[in-house]
C-alpha positions in Angstrom: 14.5 35.7 14.4 11.4 35.8 12.7 8.7 34.1 10.9 7.6 34.2 7.2 4.9 36.6 6.6 1.5 35.4 6.1 0.6 37.0 2.9 4.0 35.6 1.4 3.2 32.3 2.9 -0.2 32.5 1.3 1.0 33.4 -2.1 3.5 31.0 -2.4 1.5 28.1 -1.5 -1.1 29.3 -4.1 1.6 29.3 -6.5 2.2 25.6 -5.8 -1.0 24.7 -7.5 -1.3 23.0 -10.8 -1.7 24.7 -13.8 -4.7 22.6 -14.7 -7.6 21.1 -12.7 -8.3 17.6 -12.5 -6.4 14.1 -12.7 -4.8 12.2 -9.8 -1.3 13.2 -11.2 -0.9 16.2 -8.9 -2.0 14.2 -5.9 0.3 11.6 -6.7 3.1 13.5 -6.7 2.7 15.7 -3.6 2.1 12.3 -1.4 5.4 10.6 -3.7 7.8 13.8 -2.8 6.2 14.7 0.5 7.2 10.7 1.7 10.5 11.2 0.5 10.7 14.5 2.4 10.0 12.7 5.5 11.7 10.0 5.4 14.8 12.7 5.2 13.8 14.5 8.0 13.3 11.5 10.1 16.9 10.7 9.6 18.0 13.9 10.7 15.9 13.5 13.7 17.4 10.7 14.4 20.5 11.2 13.3 20.7 7.9 11.4 21.8 6.8 8.4 19.8 5.1 5.1 18.6 2.3 5.1 16.2 2.9 7.8 14.3 -0.5 9.0 10.6 -0.7 9.2 9.9 -3.9 10.7 6.3 -4.1 12.4 7.8 -6.7 14.5 10.4 -4.7 16.1 10.9 -2.3 18.7 13.3 0.0 16.8 10.9 -0.8 13.4 7.6 0.3 15.1 9.7 3.2 16.4 11.0 4.2 13.1 7.5 3.8 11.4 5.6 6.1 13.9 8.4 8.6 13.3 8.0 8.4 9.5 4.0 8.9 9.9 4.5 12.0 11.9 7.1 13.4 10.1 4.8 13.0 6.8 2.0 14.2 8.8 3.5 17.1 10.2 4.9 18.4 6.8 1.5 18.3 5.1 -1.0 19.1 8.3 -2.0 23.2 7.9 -4.4 23.2 11.2 -5.7 20.5 13.5 -9.1 20.7 15.1 -11.4 18.6 17.1 -13.2 17.2 13.8 -11.9 17.8 10.6 -8.0 18.7 10.1 -6.9 20.7 7.3 -4.2 19.0 5.4 -2.5 18.9 1.6 -3.3 15.7 -0.8 -2.0 18.2 -3.5 0.1 21.2 -3.4 -1.3 24.4 -3.6 -4.6 23.2 -2.1 -6.4 22.3 1.1 -8.1 19.1 2.2 -10.6 18.9 4.7 -11.3 15.7 7.0 -10.6 12.2 6.2 -8.9 10.0 6.2 -6.3 12.0 8.1 -2.8 12.0 7.0 -1.6 9.4 9.7 -4.4 6.9 8.4 -3.7 8.0 4.7 -0.1 7.3 5.1 -0.4 4.0 6.8 -3.0 2.5 4.2 -1.2 3.8 1.2 2.4 3.2 1.7 3.4 1.6 5.2 0.9 -1.4 4.7 0.9 -1.7 0.7 4.7 -0.8 -1.1 6.6 -1.0 1.9 4.9 -4.7 2.8 5.1 -5.9 -0.7 8.6 -4.9 -1.1 9.5 -7.5 1.4 9.0 -10.4 -0.9 9.9 -8.9 -4.0 12.8 -10.5 -6.0 13.6 -7.1 -7.8 15.1 -3.5 -6.7 11.6 -2.4 -5.0 11.1 1.5 -6.2 8.9 4.2 -4.9 6.8 5.8 -6.4 6.5 4.1 -9.9 5.4 7.7 -11.6 6.5 9.7 -12.2 9.7 8.6 -11.1 11.2 6.7 -8.1 12.8 8.8 -5.4 13.7 6.0 -2.6 14.0 2.1 -3.0 12.4 -0.5 -0.5 12.6 -3.9 0.8 15.8 -6.8 1.0 16.6 -6.7 -2.8 17.0 -2.9 -3.1 18.3 -1.8 0.1 19.8 -4.8 1.9 17.5 -4.9 4.8 14.0 -7.0 4.5 11.9 -4.1 5.5 14.5 -1.3 4.6 13.6 2.3 2.9 16.6 4.0 1.9 17.3 6.6 -1.0 17.3 5.8 -4.7 20.4 6.6 -6.6 18.7 9.0 -8.9 16.9 11.0 -6.5 18.6 14.0 -7.3 17.3 13.8 -10.9 13.6 13.0 -10.4 12.9 15.5 -7.8 12.2 18.2 -10.4 9.6 15.7 -12.1 7.7 16.2 -9.3 6.8 20.2 -9.0 6.8 20.3 -12.9 3.3 21.6 -14.1 2.7 24.2 -10.9 2.0 27.8 -11.4 5.1 29.0 -9.8 8.6 29.9 -11.9 10.1 29.0 -8.7 9.2 25.5 -7.1 12.2 25.1 -4.8 11.8 28.8 -3.2 7.3 28.1 -3.1 8.1 24.5 -1.5 10.9 25.8 1.1 8.5 28.3 1.8 5.6 26.0 2.5 7.5 23.9 4.2 8.9 26.5 6.7 5.3 28.0 7.1 5.7 27.7 11.2 9.8 28.2 11.6 11.9 30.7 12.9 14.4 31.8 10.4 17.1 34.2 11.1 17.0 37.6 9.0 19.9 39.8 10.6 22.6 40.0 7.9 21.0 37.0 5.8 19.5 37.3 2.6 16.2 36.1 1.9 17.7 32.9 0.0 20.1 32.2 3.4 17.5 32.3 5.3 15.2 29.8 4.0 18.2 27.5 3.6 19.2 27.7 7.2 15.7 27.3 8.0 15.8 23.9 5.8 18.9 22.8 7.4 16.9 22.4 10.6 14.8 19.9 9.1 16.2 18.0 6.3 19.9 16.3 6.0 22.9 18.2 4.6 22.8 16.3 1.6 18.9 17.3 0.6 20.0 20.8 2.3 23.0 20.9 -0.8 20.8 20.1 -3.1 18.1 22.4 -2.6 20.5 25.2 -2.2 21.5 24.6 -5.4 18.2 24.4 -7.2 17.3 27.6 -5.2 20.2 29.6 -6.1 19.6 29.1 -9.9 15.7 30.8 -9.3 15.2 34.1 -9.8 12.0 35.1 -7.0 9.6 37.5 -7.5 6.9 38.3 -5.2 3.5 40.0 -6.4 2.5 41.4 -2.4 4.7 44.4 -1.5 4.5 43.2 2.0 7.6 42.7 4.1 9.1 39.1 3.9 9.1 38.1 7.4 7.2 39.3 10.7 7.7 38.9 14.4 4.7 36.2 15.2 3.7 33.2 13.6 1.6 33.3 10.4 -1.6 31.8 11.1 -2.2 31.7 7.0 -4.6 28.7 7.4 -6.6 30.1 10.6 -9.0 31.7 8.1 -8.4 30.0 4.5 -11.3 31.2 2.8 -8.5 32.9 0.5 -8.1 29.4 -0.8 -11.4 27.9 -1.4 -12.0 29.1 -5.2 -10.5 25.2 -5.4 -9.0 22.4 -3.2 -11.1 22.3 -0.1 -14.6 21.7 -1.6 -13.6 19.6 -4.5 -15.6 16.6 -3.9 -13.5 14.4 -7.2 -10.0 15.2 -5.7 -11.5 14.1 -2.1 -13.0 11.3 -3.1 -10.3 10.1 -5.5 -8.2 10.1 -1.9 -10.7 8.6 0.0 -10.8 5.7 -2.6 -7.0 5.5 -2.5 -7.5 4.9 1.4 -10.3 2.7 1.2 -8.4 0.1 -1.4 -5.2 0.4 0.8 -7.0 -1.0 3.5 -8.8 -4.0 1.4 -5.3 -4.8 0.4 -3.9 -4.8 3.9 -6.3 -7.5 4.9 -6.3 -9.6 1.3 -9.4 -8.7 0.0 -9.8 -8.9 -3.6 -11.5 -6.0 -5.2 -11.6 -4.4 -9.0 -9.6 -1.4 -8.8 -10.6 2.1 -9.4 -14.0 1.2 -10.7 -15.3 4.1 -9.5 -12.9 6.5 -11.0 
């Protein structure tokens, strides 16, 4: 069992960056896909079936909400520190500081779309852009505070990885997800190794889909470094290699901060004029 090589993790992480800088679409797609993957990984962890109940007034609902928040944070957090944790708000870029992943997830997902879906008279789909991956609420799932897979999630996932620099988005995303995972290497091809790693985190249905997409891709790595190393990768310990853009991008940091604050206002039913600062 070995870990992915540090240089490979860096290379595939940078390959996930947008081809063109700016705009909110990269942040929206990253958030939507990671929420979907957090939901699936929670089902795997609980050995549960969809739909999942997120009722904040029941013990099981609270447990599921906390679990979903933790799975989301685990997927997007790069490095924890006492003051400013490093995390991902847009694939291939690093964010530093507030709001932390748990708070952002709670304000922008649990207290807005999830709550709104409980009174919806139509199927509530999420996210709206670029396409839905999950459904929420009584009408869509049969459970008032329910969350479940959207029937077209397989067709829609590629839209969330479009516009990135990588030509092998499912390989690159897998390397990012598995950046701290031990992987089997003896008598395993690279594809077989990362697929095995994904099976430890996600449900069989997600892994079957991911396997199909990976086998269609033809990966090529610029570095000549080995694919694996014996020790845990510390790619983001010194993250100066990624500071060329992302970490200090004030515009995108402010966009995320504004969206977080909007979520708090909505949670407390305070009227505001949306996106007046963007």
